[in-house]
C-alpha positions in Angstrom: -18.6 -20.7 -8.4 -17.4 -21.9 -4.5 -19.3 -19.6 -2.4 -19.5 -21.5 1.0 -16.6 -23.8 0.6 -13.8 -20.7 0.4 -14.5 -19.3 3.4 -12.7 -19.8 7.2 -15.3 -19.3 9.9 -12.6 -19.8 12.3 -9.7 -17.4 11.0 -11.8 -14.4 9.3 -8.5 -12.4 9.1 -6.3 -14.8 7.5 -4.0 -11.6 5.5 -4.1 -9.8 9.2 -5.9 -6.8 8.2 -7.4 -6.1 11.0 -5.2 -6.3 14.1 -4.9 -2.6 14.8 -8.7 -3.0 15.6 -7.8 -6.0 18.1 -9.9 -4.5 21.5 -10.0 -6.0 24.3 -11.4 -4.6 28.0 -7.3 -4.5 29.2 -6.7 -2.5 26.3 -9.4 0.3 27.3 -9.3 0.0 30.5 -7.5 -0.5 33.6 -7.4 0.4 36.9 -3.7 1.7 38.2 -2.5 0.5 41.6 -4.0 2.2 44.7 -7.1 2.9 42.5 -9.1 -0.1 42.7 -13.2 -0.8 42.5 -15.1 -3.6 43.9 -13.9 -6.9 42.5 -17.9 -7.8 41.4 -18.0 -3.8 40.1 -14.8 -4.9 37.9 -16.3 -8.4 37.2 -19.2 -6.7 35.4 -17.9 -4.1 33.7 -16.5 -6.7 32.0 -18.9 -8.7 31.2 -20.8 -5.9 30.7 -17.7 -3.9 28.2 -17.4 -7.4 26.0 -21.7 -7.9 26.0 -21.5 -4.1 24.7 -19.0 -5.0 21.8 -20.4 -7.9 20.7 -24.0 -7.0 20.4 -22.9 -3.8 18.7 -20.9 -5.1 16.7 -22.7 -8.0 15.9 -26.3 -5.3 15.4 -24.7 -3.2 12.7 -22.9 -6.3 10.9 -26.2 -7.6 10.8 -28.0 -4.4 9.4 -25.4 -3.3 6.7 -22.7 -5.7 6.6 -24.4 -7.4 3.6 -24.9 -4.6 1.4 -22.0 -3.0 2.4 -20.0 -6.3 1.2 -22.4 -6.2 -2.3 -20.9 -2.3 -3.0 -17.6 -3.4 -2.2 -17.1 -6.6 -4.5 -18.9 -4.4 -6.8 -15.9 -2.2 -6.3 -13.7 -4.0 -6.4 -15.2 -6.0 -10.1 -15.2 -2.3 -11.3 -11.2 -2.1 -10.5 -10.4 -5.2 -11.8 -12.8 -4.7 -14.9 -10.6 -1.6 -15.7 -7.6 -3.3 -15.2 -9.0 -5.8 -16.9 -10.6 -4.0 -20.1 -9.2 -0.6 -20.3 -5.9 0.0 -18.1 -3.6 -2.9 -19.4 -4.4 -2.5 -22.7 -3.5 1.0 -23.2 -0.3 0.1 -21.9 0.8 -2.4 -24.2 -0.7 0.0 -27.3 1.3 2.0 -25.8 4.7 0.0 -24.8 4.4 -0.7 -28.7 4.3 2.7 -30.0 7.1 3.7 -27.8 9.0 1.3 -29.1 10.2 3.0 -32.5 9.4 6.4 -30.6 12.6 4.9 -28.5 14.9 3.8 -31.6 13.8 7.1 -32.7 14.9 9.2 -30.3 18.1 6.9 -30.1 19.1 7.0 -33.2 19.1 11.0 -33.1 20.7 11.0 -29.8 23.2 8.6 -30.9 24.1 10.7 -34.2 23.9 14.4 -32.8 24.2 14.2 -29.4 27.0 11.6 -29.1 29.7 13.0 -32.2 29.6 16.9 -29.2 29.4 15.2 -26.1 32.5 12.9 -27.6 34.1 16.1 -28.7 33.6 18.1 -25.4 34.8 14.9 -23.5 37.9 15.4 -26.1 38.3 18.8 -25.3 38.2 18.8 -21.3 40.8 15.6 -21.3 42.9 17.7 -22.1 42.9 20.3 -19.1 46.0 20.6 -16.5 44.9 21.8 -13.2 48.0 22.7 -11.3 48.5 23.5 -7.9 50.0 26.7 -6.8 49.5 25.4 -2.5 51.9 23.1 -3.4 55.3 24.7 -4.1 58.5 23.0 -3.0 61.1 25.5 -1.6 
């Protein structure tokens, strides 16, 4: 089993699953023209925002990340197990049984319903509709 070799430590969202949570300082805080705080305060706010976001994320990831990863791993392992050992064989056996039902009902329909539909088609094909509003004077 390969663990560390398959993990890309540079690009951690290869499939771009979490692009909606890319939160930068500029996405959250902005001062409109004419309402600017002092530059040193704005620079310090930028540093505090990034430090707070990074520290909080790293703390929570360190505290809970392994347990949550284990829980999700078990969840997806359970889903794969259910599909491999339960759902797919069940669908396969249903497909095998339904071939017989399909042949049976196809025969019943072609023997009983098809002649009735054909007769109705022939009956209604002989109807002529005359439009009274298109009379020639």
